[in-house]
N, CA, C and O atoms as CSV, one atom per row, in Angstrom:
chain,resi,resn,atom,element,x,y,z
A,1,MET,N,N,26.016,-28.556,-27.646
A,1,MET,CA,C,25.271,-27.401,-28.128
A,1,MET,C,C,24.530,-27.546,-26.344
A,1,MET,O,O,24.235,-28.536,-25.674
A,2,THR,N,N,24.446,-26.163,-26.084
A,2,THR,CA,C,24.080,-25.513,-24.546
A,2,THR,C,C,22.757,-25.391,-24.732
A,2,THR,O,O,22.280,-24.706,-25.637
A,3,LYS,N,N,22.062,-26.057,-23.876
A,3,LYS,CA,C,20.714,-25.970,-23.749
A,3,LYS,C,C,20.741,-24.547,-22.784
A,3,LYS,O,O,21.326,-24.439,-21.707
A,4,TYR,N,N,20.052,-23.637,-23.383
A,4,TYR,CA,C,19.494,-22.237,-22.156
A,4,TYR,C,C,18.176,-22.670,-21.667
A,4,TYR,O,O,17.372,-22.952,-22.555
A,5,ARG,N,N,17.849,-22.764,-20.670
A,5,ARG,CA,C,16.603,-22.429,-19.781
A,5,ARG,C,C,15.744,-21.101,-19.300
A,5,ARG,O,O,16.147,-20.605,-18.248
A,6,ILE,N,N,14.498,-20.396,-19.994
A,6,ILE,CA,C,13.744,-20.047,-19.599
A,6,ILE,C,C,13.128,-19.951,-17.882
A,6,ILE,O,O,12.364,-20.807,-17.436
A,7,ALA,N,N,13.552,-18.924,-17.177
A,7,ALA,CA,C,13.024,-19.192,-16.021
A,7,ALA,C,C,11.303,-19.142,-16.015
A,7,ALA,O,O,10.870,-18.437,-16.926
A,8,PRO,N,N,10.523,-19.605,-15.374
A,8,PRO,CA,C,9.154,-19.610,-15.543
A,8,PRO,C,C,8.853,-18.324,-15.466
A,8,PRO,O,O,9.594,-17.537,-14.878
A,9,ALA,N,N,7.912,-18.015,-15.957
A,9,ALA,CA,C,7.159,-16.367,-15.765
A,9,ALA,C,C,6.108,-16.235,-14.768
A,9,ALA,O,O,5.041,-16.783,-15.045
A,10,HIS,N,N,6.221,-15.483,-13.425
A,10,HIS,CA,C,4.999,-15.873,-12.376
A,10,HIS,C,C,4.012,-14.957,-13.219
A,10,HIS,O,O,4.201,-13.999,-13.968
A,11,PRO,N,N,2.685,-15.763,-12.719
A,11,PRO,CA,C,1.312,-14.432,-13.352
A,11,PRO,C,C,1.714,-12.990,-12.735
A,11,PRO,O,O,1.459,-12.096,-13.542
A,12,GLY,N,N,2.249,-12.542,-11.576
A,12,GLY,CA,C,2.512,-11.251,-11.734
A,12,GLY,C,C,3.028,-10.858,-12.648
A,12,GLY,O,O,2.460,-9.835,-13.031
A,13,VAL,N,N,4.271,-11.264,-13.557
A,13,VAL,CA,C,4.900,-10.500,-14.252
A,13,VAL,C,C,3.768,-9.877,-15.564
A,13,VAL,O,O,3.818,-8.767,-16.095
A,14,TYR,N,N,2.800,-10.981,-15.838
A,14,TYR,CA,C,2.205,-10.487,-17.003
A,14,TYR,C,C,0.757,-8.938,-16.196
A,14,TYR,O,O,0.185,-8.059,-16.841
A,15,LEU,N,N,0.688,-9.159,-15.079
A,15,LEU,CA,C,0.095,-8.303,-14.412
A,15,LEU,C,C,0.866,-7.179,-14.342
A,15,LEU,O,O,0.144,-6.218,-14.073
A,16,LYS,N,N,1.741,-6.945,-14.435
A,16,LYS,CA,C,2.722,-5.913,-13.724
A,16,LYS,C,C,2.561,-5.330,-15.655
A,16,LYS,O,O,1.984,-4.296,-15.989
A,17,GLU,N,N,2.942,-5.889,-16.209
A,17,GLU,CA,C,2.931,-5.551,-17.713
A,17,GLU,C,C,1.901,-5.055,-18.093
A,17,GLU,O,O,1.965,-4.246,-19.020
A,18,LEU,N,N,0.937,-5.301,-17.644
A,18,LEU,CA,C,-0.525,-4.993,-18.011
A,18,LEU,C,C,-1.131,-3.371,-17.468
A,18,LEU,O,O,-1.801,-2.532,-18.070
A,19,LEU,N,N,-0.550,-3.390,-16.055
A,19,LEU,CA,C,-0.761,-2.368,-15.665
A,19,LEU,C,C,0.357,-1.551,-15.682
A,19,LEU,O,O,0.036,-0.654,-14.902
A,20,ASP,N,N,1.612,-1.272,-16.139
A,20,ASP,CA,C,2.260,-0.420,-17.122
A,20,ASP,C,C,1.793,-0.032,-18.505
A,20,ASP,O,O,2.043,1.055,-19.028
A,21,GLU,N,N,1.123,-0.970,-19.034
A,21,GLU,CA,C,0.516,-0.731,-20.051
A,21,GLU,C,C,-0.450,0.085,-20.483
A,21,GLU,O,O,-0.597,0.697,-21.541
A,22,LEU,N,N,-1.520,-0.056,-18.845
A,22,LEU,CA,C,-2.834,0.574,-19.200
A,22,LEU,C,C,-2.472,2.027,-18.411
A,22,LEU,O,O,-3.282,2.937,-18.585
A,23,LYS,N,N,-1.293,2.293,-17.548
A,23,LYS,CA,C,-0.848,2.980,-16.584
A,23,LYS,C,C,-2.022,3.251,-15.351
A,23,LYS,O,O,-2.682,4.172,-14.871
A,24,ILE,N,N,-1.839,2.061,-15.224
A,24,ILE,CA,C,-2.739,1.898,-13.977
A,24,ILE,C,C,-2.183,1.703,-12.526
A,24,ILE,O,O,-1.558,0.643,-12.517
A,25,SER,N,N,-2.158,2.361,-11.179
A,25,SER,CA,C,-1.385,1.778,-10.156
A,25,SER,C,C,-1.953,0.580,-9.866
A,25,SER,O,O,-2.840,-0.004,-10.489
A,26,GLN,N,N,-1.366,0.246,-8.851
A,26,GLN,CA,C,-1.295,-1.483,-8.328
A,26,GLN,C,C,-2.090,-0.911,-7.110
A,26,GLN,O,O,-2.565,-1.883,-6.524
A,27,TYR,N,N,-2.343,-0.073,-6.653
A,27,TYR,CA,C,-2.862,0.698,-5.769
A,27,TYR,C,C,-4.650,0.866,-6.369
A,27,TYR,O,O,-5.606,0.183,-6.003
A,28,ARG,N,N,-4.643,1.854,-7.247
A,28,ARG,CA,C,-5.880,1.599,-7.836
A,28,ARG,C,C,-6.748,0.488,-8.358
A,28,ARG,O,O,-7.976,0.570,-8.359
A,29,LEU,N,N,-5.800,-0.995,-8.991
A,29,LEU,CA,C,-6.171,-1.711,-9.261
A,29,LEU,C,C,-6.567,-2.447,-7.782
A,29,LEU,O,O,-7.667,-2.981,-7.920
A,30,ALA,N,N,-6.116,-2.620,-6.627
A,30,ALA,CA,C,-6.604,-2.960,-5.492
A,30,ALA,C,C,-8.069,-2.296,-5.246
A,30,ALA,O,O,-9.026,-2.975,-4.875
A,31,GLN,N,N,-8.119,-1.369,-5.408
A,31,GLN,CA,C,-9.124,-0.662,-4.910
A,31,GLN,C,C,-10.398,-0.638,-5.565
A,31,GLN,O,O,-11.516,-0.609,-5.052
A,32,ASP,N,N,-10.038,-0.654,-6.878
A,32,ASP,CA,C,-11.068,-1.343,-8.280
A,32,ASP,C,C,-11.407,-2.769,-7.480
A,32,ASP,O,O,-12.534,-2.893,-7.000
A,33,LEU,N,N,-10.538,-3.728,-7.353
A,33,LEU,CA,C,-11.183,-4.954,-7.258
A,33,LEU,C,C,-11.379,-5.345,-5.818
A,33,LEU,O,O,-11.683,-6.521,-5.617
A,34,GLY,N,N,-11.256,-4.560,-4.813
A,34,GLY,CA,C,-11.581,-5.043,-3.463
A,34,GLY,C,C,-10.925,-5.397,-2.848
A,34,GLY,O,O,-11.428,-5.926,-1.857
A,35,VAL,N,N,-9.729,-5.399,-2.901
A,35,VAL,CA,C,-8.897,-6.291,-2.295
A,35,VAL,C,C,-7.572,-5.326,-1.824
A,35,VAL,O,O,-7.130,-4.301,-2.344
A,36,PRO,N,N,-7.106,-6.116,-0.569
A,36,PRO,CA,C,-5.785,-5.044,0.086
A,36,PRO,C,C,-4.495,-4.629,-0.905
A,36,PRO,O,O,-3.909,-5.538,-1.494
A,37,ALA,N,N,-4.145,-3.494,-1.045
A,37,ALA,CA,C,-3.185,-3.652,-2.093
A,37,ALA,C,C,-1.873,-4.256,-1.617
A,37,ALA,O,O,-0.867,-3.988,-2.274
A,38,MET,N,N,-1.778,-4.965,-0.652
A,38,MET,CA,C,-0.845,-5.967,-0.409
A,38,MET,C,C,-0.495,-7.105,-1.050
A,38,MET,O,O,0.541,-7.712,-1.321
A,39,ARG,N,N,-1.977,-7.247,-1.256
A,39,ARG,CA,C,-2.123,-8.766,-2.312
A,39,ARG,C,C,-1.529,-8.559,-3.391
A,39,ARG,O,O,-0.592,-9.282,-3.730
A,40,ILE,N,N,-2.090,-7.213,-4.375
A,40,ILE,CA,C,-1.711,-7.059,-5.514
A,40,ILE,C,C,-0.550,-6.832,-5.482
A,40,ILE,O,O,0.042,-7.353,-6.427
A,41,SER,N,N,0.298,-6.072,-4.564
A,41,SER,CA,C,1.882,-6.315,-4.277
A,41,SER,C,C,2.418,-7.434,-4.484
A,41,SER,O,O,3.234,-7.541,-5.400
A,42,HIS,N,N,2.080,-8.526,-3.681
A,42,HIS,CA,C,2.922,-9.665,-2.967
A,42,HIS,C,C,2.630,-10.320,-4.916
A,42,HIS,O,O,3.391,-10.999,-5.606
A,43,LEU,N,N,1.563,-9.879,-5.182
A,43,LEU,CA,C,1.370,-11.006,-6.597
A,43,LEU,C,C,2.314,-10.203,-7.949
A,43,LEU,O,O,2.679,-10.883,-8.908
A,44,VAL,N,N,2.496,-9.340,-7.899
A,44,VAL,CA,C,3.206,-8.176,-8.947
A,44,VAL,C,C,4.671,-8.890,-8.390
A,44,VAL,O,O,5.246,-9.556,-9.250
A,45,HIS,N,N,5.157,-8.841,-7.401
A,45,HIS,CA,C,6.563,-9.306,-7.096
A,45,HIS,C,C,6.667,-11.121,-7.221
A,45,HIS,O,O,7.786,-11.577,-6.981
A,46,GLY,N,N,5.815,-11.901,-7.497
A,46,GLY,CA,C,5.757,-13.228,-7.446
A,46,GLY,C,C,5.767,-13.923,-5.924
A,46,GLY,O,O,6.314,-15.015,-5.772
A,47,LYS,N,N,5.092,-13.185,-4.740
A,47,LYS,CA,C,5.613,-13.692,-3.535
A,47,LYS,C,C,3.766,-14.382,-3.196
A,47,LYS,O,O,3.465,-14.855,-2.100
A,48,ARG,N,N,2.940,-14.300,-4.170
A,48,ARG,CA,C,1.730,-14.302,-3.919
A,48,ARG,C,C,1.045,-15.309,-5.532
A,48,ARG,O,O,1.228,-14.994,-6.707
A,49,PRO,N,N,0.214,-16.601,-4.957
A,49,PRO,CA,C,-0.343,-16.944,-6.289
A,49,PRO,C,C,-1.346,-16.448,-6.452
A,49,PRO,O,O,-1.904,-15.905,-5.498
A,50,VAL,N,N,-2.084,-16.468,-8.065
A,50,VAL,CA,C,-3.312,-16.440,-8.373
A,50,VAL,C,C,-4.412,-17.319,-7.798
A,50,VAL,O,O,-4.397,-18.546,-7.893
A,51,THR,N,N,-5.477,-16.538,-7.127
A,51,THR,CA,C,-6.220,-17.566,-6.161
A,51,THR,C,C,-7.374,-17.618,-7.266
A,51,THR,O,O,-7.295,-16.789,-8.173
A,52,ALA,N,N,-8.480,-18.560,-7.268
A,52,ALA,CA,C,-9.529,-18.258,-8.106
A,52,ALA,C,C,-10.380,-17.453,-7.845
A,52,ALA,O,O,-11.178,-17.226,-8.754
A,53,GLU,N,N,-10.537,-16.804,-6.709
A,53,GLU,CA,C,-11.189,-15.306,-6.390
A,53,GLU,C,C,-10.454,-14.053,-7.273
A,53,GLU,O,O,-11.009,-13.239,-8.011
A,54,LEU,N,N,-9.443,-14.144,-7.041
A,54,LEU,CA,C,-8.653,-12.840,-7.517
A,54,LEU,C,C,-8.205,-13.004,-9.108
A,54,LEU,O,O,-7.740,-12.015,-9.676
A,55,ALA,N,N,-8.407,-14.770,-10.114
A,55,ALA,CA,C,-8.792,-14.782,-11.040
A,55,ALA,C,C,-10.089,-14.236,-11.444
A,55,ALA,O,O,-10.126,-13.686,-12.545
A,56,LEU,N,N,-11.054,-14.286,-10.814
A,56,LEU,CA,C,-12.899,-14.056,-10.694
A,56,LEU,C,C,-12.488,-12.288,-11.143
A,56,LEU,O,O,-12.796,-11.675,-12.165
A,57,ARG,N,N,-11.786,-11.878,-10.076
A,57,ARG,CA,C,-11.737,-10.138,-10.174
A,57,ARG,C,C,-11.353,-9.465,-11.058
A,57,ARG,O,O,-11.851,-8.536,-11.694
A,58,LEU,N,N,-9.980,-10.218,-11.092
A,58,LEU,CA,C,-8.957,-9.966,-12.634
A,58,LEU,C,C,-10.009,-10.390,-13.688
A,58,LEU,O,O,-10.587,-9.349,-13.999
A,59,GLY,N,N,-10.337,-11.042,-14.127
A,59,GLY,CA,C,-11.269,-11.356,-15.083
A,59,GLY,C,C,-12.626,-10.329,-15.615
A,59,GLY,O,O,-12.976,-9.888,-16.710
A,60,ARG,N,N,-13.055,-10.248,-14.476
A,60,ARG,CA,C,-14.219,-9.156,-14.355
A,60,ARG,C,C,-13.806,-7.827,-14.962
A,60,ARG,O,O,-14.387,-7.106,-15.773
A,61,TYR,N,N,-12.373,-7.678,-14.200
A,61,TYR,CA,C,-11.562,-6.162,-13.898
A,61,TYR,C,C,-11.518,-5.527,-15.736
A,61,TYR,O,O,-12.036,-4.533,-16.245
A,62,PHE,N,N,-10.759,-6.499,-16.251
A,62,PHE,CA,C,-9.902,-6.380,-17.560
A,62,PHE,C,C,-10.640,-7.494,-18.577
A,62,PHE,O,O,-9.881,-7.895,-19.460
A,63,GLY,N,N,-12.144,-8.121,-18.602
A,63,GLY,CA,C,-13.097,-8.118,-19.462
A,63,GLY,C,C,-12.088,-9.389,-20.303
A,63,GLY,O,O,-11.948,-9.428,-21.525
A,64,GLN,N,N,-11.481,-10.335,-19.355
A,64,GLN,CA,C,-11.041,-11.364,-19.757
A,64,GLN,C,C,-11.587,-12.448,-18.919
A,64,GLN,O,O,-12.124,-12.174,-17.846
A,65,SER,N,N,-11.464,-13.912,-19.426
A,65,SER,CA,C,-11.992,-15.128,-18.627
A,65,SER,C,C,-10.900,-15.310,-17.763
A,65,SER,O,O,-9.741,-15.264,-18.176
A,66,PRO,N,N,-11.257,-15.554,-16.350
A,66,PRO,CA,C,-10.613,-15.775,-15.562
A,66,PRO,C,C,-9.999,-16.867,-15.685
A,66,PRO,O,O,-9.080,-16.895,-14.867
A,67,ARG,N,N,-10.039,-17.654,-16.213
A,67,ARG,CA,C,-9.630,-18.729,-16.517
A,67,ARG,C,C,-7.896,-18.809,-17.179
A,67,ARG,O,O,-7.018,-19.672,-17.182
A,68,TYR,N,N,-8.017,-17.463,-17.673
A,68,TYR,CA,C,-6.234,-16.941,-18.422
A,68,TYR,C,C,-5.912,-16.613,-17.077
A,68,TYR,O,O,-4.769,-16.303,-17.411
A,69,TRP,N,N,-5.908,-16.450,-16.104
A,69,TRP,CA,C,-5.471,-16.070,-15.325
A,69,TRP,C,C,-5.135,-17.459,-14.165
A,69,TRP,O,O,-4.080,-17.555,-13.538
A,70,MET,N,N,-6.014,-18.216,-14.098
A,70,MET,CA,C,-5.831,-19.505,-13.550
A,70,MET,C,C,-4.730,-20.158,-14.189
A,70,MET,O,O,-3.838,-20.773,-13.605
A,71,ASN,N,N,-4.876,-19.944,-15.762
A,71,ASN,CA,C,-4.048,-20.877,-16.599
A,71,ASN,C,C,-2.241,-20.209,-16.447
A,71,ASN,O,O,-1.216,-20.825,-16.740
A,72,LEU,N,N,-2.328,-19.115,-16.024
A,72,LEU,CA,C,-0.960,-18.645,-16.008
A,72,LEU,C,C,-0.286,-19.294,-14.421
A,72,LEU,O,O,0.878,-19.606,-14.166
A,73,GLN,N,N,-1.276,-19.332,-13.708
A,73,GLN,CA,C,-0.721,-19.434,-12.452
A,73,GLN,C,C,-0.822,-21.233,-12.525
A,73,GLN,O,O,-0.105,-21.700,-11.640
A,74,SER,N,N,-1.382,-22.106,-13.180
A,74,SER,CA,C,-1.280,-23.300,-13.068
A,74,SER,C,C,-0.127,-23.658,-13.794
A,74,SER,O,O,0.490,-24.690,-13.532
A,75,ARG,N,N,0.327,-22.606,-15.003
A,75,ARG,CA,C,1.568,-23.167,-15.935
A,75,ARG,C,C,2.785,-22.664,-15.310
A,75,ARG,O,O,3.835,-23.197,-15.668
A,76,TYR,N,N,2.842,-21.602,-14.318
A,76,TYR,CA,C,3.799,-21.564,-13.389
A,76,TYR,C,C,4.107,-22.713,-12.738
A,76,TYR,O,O,5.233,-23.201,-12.843
A,77,ASP,N,N,2.939,-23.395,-11.832
A,77,ASP,CA,C,3.076,-24.173,-10.544
A,77,ASP,C,C,3.509,-25.313,-11.443
A,77,ASP,O,O,4.243,-25.992,-10.725
A,78,MET,N,N,3.427,-25.982,-12.861
A,78,MET,CA,C,4.088,-26.775,-13.521
A,78,MET,C,C,5.329,-26.923,-13.497
A,78,MET,O,O,6.072,-27.784,-13.025
A,79,ASP,N,N,5.577,-25.358,-14.438
A,79,ASP,CA,C,7.269,-25.512,-14.869
A,79,ASP,C,C,8.061,-25.452,-13.342
A,79,ASP,O,O,9.182,-25.959,-13.290
A,80,ILE,N,N,7.609,-24.968,-12.371
A,80,ILE,CA,C,8.191,-24.973,-11.340
A,80,ILE,C,C,8.351,-26.162,-10.578
A,80,ILE,O,O,9.273,-26.184,-9.763
A,81,ALA,N,N,7.505,-27.300,-10.719
A,81,ALA,CA,C,7.615,-28.409,-10.007
A,81,ALA,C,C,8.455,-29.454,-10.805
A,81,ALA,O,O,9.134,-30.309,-10.235
A,82,GLU,N,N,8.341,-29.298,-12.547
A,82,GLU,CA,C,8.949,-29.639,-13.430
A,82,GLU,C,C,10.762,-29.448,-13.339
A,82,GLU,O,O,11.696,-30.178,-13.670
A,83,ASP,N,N,10.663,-27.999,-12.677
A,83,ASP,CA,C,12.262,-27.979,-13.083
A,83,ASP,C,C,12.925,-28.751,-11.303
A,83,ASP,O,O,13.993,-29.331,-11.108
A,84,SER,N,N,12.063,-28.515,-10.527
A,84,SER,CA,C,12.782,-28.813,-9.456
A,84,SER,C,C,12.106,-30.662,-8.679
A,84,SER,O,O,12.645,-31.356,-7.817
A,85,LEU,N,N,11.318,-30.808,-9.144
A,85,LEU,CA,C,11.378,-32.482,-9.220
A,85,LEU,C,C,10.950,-33.491,-10.012
A,85,LEU,O,O,10.357,-34.520,-9.687
A,86,SER,N,N,11.401,-33.006,-11.392
A,86,SER,CA,C,11.189,-33.819,-12.903
A,86,SER,C,C,12.733,-35.232,-12.207
A,86,SER,O,O,12.469,-36.412,-11.975
A,87,GLU,N,N,13.662,-34.827,-12.098
A,87,GLU,CA,C,14.843,-35.718,-12.316
A,87,GLU,C,C,14.112,-36.644,-10.950
A,87,GLU,O,O,14.031,-37.829,-11.274
A,88,GLN,N,N,13.569,-36.378,-9.516
A,88,GLN,CA,C,13.791,-36.816,-8.575
A,88,GLN,C,C,11.874,-37.791,-8.617
A,88,GLN,O,O,11.415,-38.415,-7.661
A,89,VAL,N,N,11.294,-37.637,-9.739
A,89,VAL,CA,C,10.005,-38.228,-10.096
A,89,VAL,C,C,10.557,-39.457,-10.810
A,89,VAL,O,O,10.230,-40.642,-10.749
A,90,ALA,N,N,11.552,-38.774,-11.546
A,90,ALA,CA,C,11.848,-40.088,-13.002
A,90,ALA,C,C,12.563,-41.243,-12.176
A,90,ALA,O,O,12.383,-42.451,-12.326
A,91,ARG,N,N,13.393,-40.632,-11.294
A,91,ARG,CA,C,14.402,-41.721,-10.215
A,91,ARG,C,C,13.448,-42.737,-9.472
A,91,ARG,O,O,13.802,-43.914,-9.391
A,92,GLU,N,N,12.096,-42.269,-8.860
A,92,GLU,CA,C,11.572,-43.125,-7.852
A,92,GLU,C,C,10.222,-43.409,-8.541
A,92,GLU,O,O,9.504,-43.995,-7.731
A,93,VAL,N,N,9.686,-43.248,-9.553
A,93,VAL,CA,C,8.131,-43.864,-10.346
A,93,VAL,C,C,8.396,-44.511,-11.295
A,93,VAL,O,O,8.383,-44.072,-12.444
A,94,HIS,N,N,8.649,-45.535,-11.006
A,94,HIS,CA,C,7.888,-46.931,-12.294
A,94,HIS,C,C,6.887,-46.803,-12.939
A,94,HIS,O,O,5.809,-47.181,-12.479
A,95,PRO,N,N,6.984,-46.276,-14.084
A,95,PRO,CA,C,5.654,-46.531,-15.039
A,95,PRO,C,C,4.889,-47.734,-15.302
A,95,PRO,O,O,5.477,-48.725,-15.735
A,96,LEU,N,N,3.668,-47.754,-15.091
A,96,LEU,CA,C,2.820,-48.802,-14.931
A,96,LEU,C,C,2.967,-50.149,-16.149
A,96,LEU,O,O,1.979,-50.121,-16.883
A,97,THR,N,N,3.622,-50.912,-16.398
A,97,THR,CA,C,3.681,-51.816,-17.583
A,97,THR,C,C,2.523,-52.881,-17.377
A,97,THR,O,O,2.520,-53.594,-16.374
A,98,VAL,N,N,1.417,-52.984,-18.474
A,98,VAL,CA,C,0.268,-53.598,-18.660
A,98,VAL,C,C,0.906,-54.806,-19.584
A,98,VAL,O,O,1.432,-54.750,-20.695
A,99,VAL,N,N,0.657,-55.933,-18.690
A,99,VAL,CA,C,0.980,-57.393,-19.404
A,99,VAL,C,C,-0.716,-57.615,-20.470
A,99,VAL,O,O,-1.886,-57.455,-20.121
A,100,VAL,N,N,-0.394,-57.837,-21.186
A,100,VAL,CA,C,-1.654,-58.520,-22.450
A,100,VAL,C,C,-1.339,-60.429,-22.422
A,100,VAL,O,O,-2.003,-61.174,-23.142
C-alpha cells in the first residue's frame, strides 16, 4: 500500500479562500487592516508567516479569534519541520530512559 502525503497548507491558502468567498481584494484587505499590500500578497502566496500582530488584525477584521490564525501558522510550521527533520531527529535524539 502506498502512502500519499498531503502537502502542508500555508495559512495564506485559507486567507485566499476567504477573500475569494467574500469577494474582497487583497488590496482592500490591506487597506482595512492598515498594513502594506505586499504583506498580504506575500502571505497569500506563502512567502510570509502570520505574525501575532497580523493574527490580531485578521481576527478583529473577520470577527474571529486571533488564535485561529496563529494555530494555522503553528500547524504549518510543525508540518514542515516534521516533513524535513523527523528522520534526522529520530536518528540523533535518544529518548530519556528513566531507571526506577
